[in-house]
C-alpha positions in Angstrom: 45.5 -41.6 18.5 41.9 -41.1 19.3 41.0 -37.4 19.5 39.2 -36.4 22.6 36.5 -33.8 22.0 36.4 -30.6 24.0 33.5 -29.8 26.2 31.3 -27.1 24.7 32.1 -24.8 27.7 35.9 -25.2 27.3 35.8 -24.9 23.5 33.8 -21.6 23.8 36.1 -20.2 26.4 39.2 -21.0 24.3 37.6 -19.7 21.1 36.8 -16.4 22.7 40.3 -15.9 23.9 41.9 -16.9 20.6 39.5 -14.9 18.5 40.6 -11.8 20.4 44.1 -12.2 18.9 47.1 -10.5 20.2 47.5 -6.8 20.8 49.6 -5.1 18.1 49.3 -8.0 15.6 47.5 -7.7 12.3 45.6 -10.5 10.8 46.2 -11.2 7.1 44.5 -13.4 4.5 47.6 -15.7 4.5 48.0 -18.1 7.3 49.6 -16.4 10.3 51.8 -18.4 12.6 50.2 -18.5 16.0 51.8 -19.0 19.4 50.5 -18.6 23.0 51.5 -18.9 26.7 49.4 -21.4 28.5 48.8 -21.7 32.2 46.4 -21.0 35.1 46.2 -18.2 36.2 47.5 -16.5 33.1 46.1 -12.9 33.0 49.3 -11.6 34.7 51.7 -13.1 32.1 54.2 -10.7 30.5 55.1 -13.3 27.8 52.8 -11.7 25.1 54.5 -8.3 25.6 58.0 -9.9 25.2 57.2 -12.1 22.2 55.2 -9.4 20.4 58.0 -6.9 20.8 60.5 -9.5 19.4 58.3 -10.2 16.3 58.2 -6.5 15.5 62.0 -6.4 15.5 62.2 -9.5 13.4 59.5 -8.3 11.0 57.5 -11.5 11.3 53.8 -11.9 10.9 53.0 -13.9 14.1 50.3 -13.8 16.7 51.1 -14.5 20.4 48.3 -14.6 23.0 47.7 -15.8 26.6 45.3 -18.7 27.1 43.9 -20.0 30.4 44.4 -23.7 30.5 44.2 -25.9 33.7 46.5 -28.8 34.0 43.8 -31.4 33.4 43.0 -29.8 30.0 46.4 -29.4 28.3 46.0 -32.4 26.0 42.4 -31.5 25.2 43.4 -27.9 24.4 46.3 -28.8 22.1 44.1 -31.3 20.2 41.8 -28.4 19.2 44.6 -26.4 17.5 44.7 -26.0 13.8 47.7 -26.0 11.5 48.4 -22.3 12.1 49.7 -23.1 15.6 53.5 -23.6 15.7 54.6 -23.2 19.3 53.5 -22.8 23.0 55.1 -21.3 26.0 54.2 -23.2 29.2 53.8 -21.8 32.7 52.4 -23.1 36.0 50.8 -25.5 36.6 51.5 -27.2 33.3 55.3 -27.6 33.2 55.4 -31.2 34.3 52.3 -32.1 32.3 53.8 -30.6 29.2 57.0 -32.7 29.6 54.9 -35.9 29.7 52.7 -34.9 26.9 55.4 -34.2 24.3 56.3 -36.9 21.8 60.0 -35.8 22.1 62.1 -34.1 24.7 65.3 -32.1 24.7 68.1 -33.1 27.0 67.2 -30.6 29.7 63.6 -31.7 29.9 64.8 -35.3 30.1 66.9 -34.4 33.1 64.5 -32.1 34.9 61.1 -33.6 34.0 60.0 -30.0 33.4 59.1 -28.2 30.2 58.2 -24.6 29.5 58.2 -24.8 25.7 56.4 -26.9 23.2 57.5 -26.6 19.5 55.6 -28.3 16.7 58.2 -30.3 14.7 58.0 -33.0 12.0 57.7 -35.7 14.7 55.1 -33.9 16.7 55.3 -31.6 19.7 58.8 -31.5 21.2 59.3 -30.2 24.7 62.1 -27.9 25.8 63.2 -26.3 29.0 64.5 -22.7 28.6 64.1 -21.8 32.2 67.5 -23.3 32.9 69.0 -21.0 30.3 67.1 -18.0 31.7 68.4 -18.6 35.2 71.9 -19.1 34.1 71.9 -16.0 32.0 70.3 -14.0 34.8 73.0 -14.9 37.3 76.0 -15.0 34.9 79.4 -15.5 36.6 77.8 -15.6 40.1 77.1 -19.3 39.4 80.5 -20.3 38.1 82.8 -19.7 41.1 84.4 -22.9 42.2 82.7 -24.4 45.2 79.9 -21.9 45.0 77.3 -22.4 47.7 73.8 -22.2 46.1 70.6 -22.2 48.0 67.3 -22.7 46.1 64.1 -21.9 47.9 60.9 -23.8 46.8 59.9 -27.2 45.7 58.0 -26.7 42.4 59.0 -27.0 38.8 61.1 -23.7 38.8 63.0 -24.9 41.8 64.0 -28.1 40.0 65.1 -26.0 37.0 67.1 -23.7 39.2 69.0 -26.7 40.8 69.9 -28.0 37.3 70.8 -24.5 36.1 73.4 -24.3 39.0 74.7 -27.8 38.5 75.0 -27.6 34.7 76.8 -24.2 35.0 79.0 -25.4 37.8 79.2 -29.1 38.7 81.4 -28.3 41.8 78.6 -26.1 43.3 77.3 -27.0 46.7 73.5 -27.2 46.4 70.9 -26.8 49.2 67.2 -26.9 48.7 65.0 -25.1 51.3 61.3 -26.1 51.0 58.3 -26.0 53.2 57.0 -29.2 51.7 59.6 -31.8 52.9 58.1 -34.6 50.9 58.4 -32.7 47.7 62.0 -31.7 48.6 63.0 -35.3 49.2 61.4 -36.3 45.9 63.5 -33.7 44.1 66.6 -34.9 46.0 66.0 -38.5 44.8 65.5 -37.2 41.2 68.8 -35.2 41.1 70.8 -38.0 42.6 70.0 -40.0 39.4 71.7 -37.1 37.5 74.9 -37.5 39.5 74.9 -34.6 41.9 74.4 -34.2 45.6 71.7 -32.1 47.1 71.2 -31.2 50.7 67.6 -30.6 51.9 67.6 -27.8 54.4 65.1 -26.9 57.1 63.2 -23.7 57.1 63.8 -23.6 60.9 67.4 -22.7 59.9 66.4 -20.3 57.2 68.5 -17.4 58.5 71.7 -19.3 58.9 71.4 -21.2 55.6 70.7 -18.1 53.5 73.4 -16.0 55.2 76.0 -18.7 54.2 75.0 -18.8 50.5 77.0 -17.3 47.6 73.8 -17.5 45.5 70.2 -17.5 46.7 67.5 -18.4 44.2 63.9 -17.9 45.5 61.3 -19.6 43.3 58.4 -18.8 45.7 55.4 -16.7 44.8 55.4 -13.0 45.5 55.2 -12.2 49.2 55.7 -15.8 50.4 59.1 -14.9 51.9 58.2 -11.6 53.6 57.8 -13.1 57.1 61.1 -14.9 56.9 62.7 -11.8 55.5 61.6 -9.7 58.4 63.1 -12.2 60.8 66.3 -12.5 58.8 66.8 -8.7 59.0 66.7 -8.9 62.8 68.7 -12.1 63.2 72.2 -12.2 64.6 72.9 -14.7 61.7 72.1 -12.0 59.1 75.3 -11.6 57.1 74.5 -12.4 53.4 77.4 -11.8 51.1 76.2 -13.2 47.8 73.8 -12.7 44.8 70.0 -13.0 45.0 67.7 -14.0 42.2 64.0 -13.6 43.2 61.9 -15.2 40.5 58.9 -13.2 41.7 59.1 -9.7 40.2 55.8 -8.0 41.2 56.2 -5.9 43.2 59.9 -5.1 42.7 62.0 -4.8 44.7 60.6 -7.6 46.8 61.1 -7.5 50.6 64.0 -9.9 50.4 65.5 -7.9 47.4 65.3 -4.7 49.5 67.3 -6.5 52.3 70.0 -7.4 49.7 70.1 -3.9 48.3 70.4 -2.4 51.8 73.6 -4.4 52.2 74.8 -3.2 48.7 74.5 -6.7 47.3 73.2 -7.8 43.9 69.5 -8.6 43.7 68.3 -9.8 40.4 64.6 -9.6 39.4 62.7 -12.5 37.9 62.2 -10.3 34.9 65.8 -11.1 33.8 65.0 -14.8 33.8 61.8 -14.1 31.9 63.6 -12.2 29.2 66.3 -14.7 28.6 64.0 -17.8 28.7 61.8 -16.0 26.2 64.8 -15.3 23.9 65.6 -19.0 24.0 62.0 -19.8 23.2 62.1 -17.5 20.2 65.3 -19.3 19.0 63.5 -22.6 19.1 60.3 -21.3 17.5 62.1 -19.6 14.6 65.4 -21.6 14.2 64.6 -24.9 15.8 67.4 -24.7 18.3 68.0 -22.8 21.5 71.8 -22.8 20.8 71.6 -20.6 17.6 71.2 -16.8 18.1 68.5 -14.9 16.4 69.3 -12.1 13.8 69.9 -8.9 15.7 69.3 -10.5 19.0 70.6 -7.6 21.0 67.9 -5.4 19.5 65.3 -8.0 20.4 66.5 -8.0 24.0 66.4 -4.2 24.2 62.9 -4.2 22.7 61.8 -6.7 25.3 63.3 -4.6 28.1 61.5 -1.5 26.7 58.2 -3.4 26.6 58.6 -4.1 30.4 59.5 -0.5 31.2 63.1 -1.5 32.1 64.7 1.1 29.8 
């Protein structure tokens, strides 16, 4: 493969970020395994906190940083990496690009077309999707009731992962996608039909009725995007939610829609839960080569992650 050279401006920007290292990690004369979360914007990412806390528990000499990489520069960035780089976490807007970039995909990436993890293996960079695992773990038994009515809000990569998380956990679940971009929603519906499950595309005009009938609501929209709809839902005669909410947005928390659930004494799950569990699966991949195999002392790792986020 012909290597594309980085522009001087991009190379300098990346070098400055990587040379700064990761807070709390010490450099040694021996080669240190290096990891990072890539995306744009990236300064808000909590992934460095999660991974660094895990490495301290595991006693591993690893660096983990956050690097600003736009979608058009993912391949260029990866081709600048040296042999010390072993794995990458991927966030927006790179998840679909990363899936296409990888030389190999796990089964979930093949299904969803979405990757949030790249691991360097003998065959090259392999793509994984641990968002599905993170969503499933966050919701637990709420997803597994027979005939569960699941409403996913959004039309991006995380919405696609949420739909597959529900279907793979419970093939009998009734799935509805609520999206402001109807063309993207219809594209997702066509995609999931190929995987053998049905998806109803709802209309935001019926937001109140659709959400109130759901057993599980998963919002994948950015923080604040649902506030106006939430205010209308609170005043609606159709407002009678009875299920569990997962709001992938976690800052601020509780979100306005989470407050509405809590006022009804219902379960509202923060996106931090998804973040923790998808990171645990990434660490399994980075260190054991499989998301199915638990890490040594994994409960201690989870608690360290929660502590780093101020959850305990």
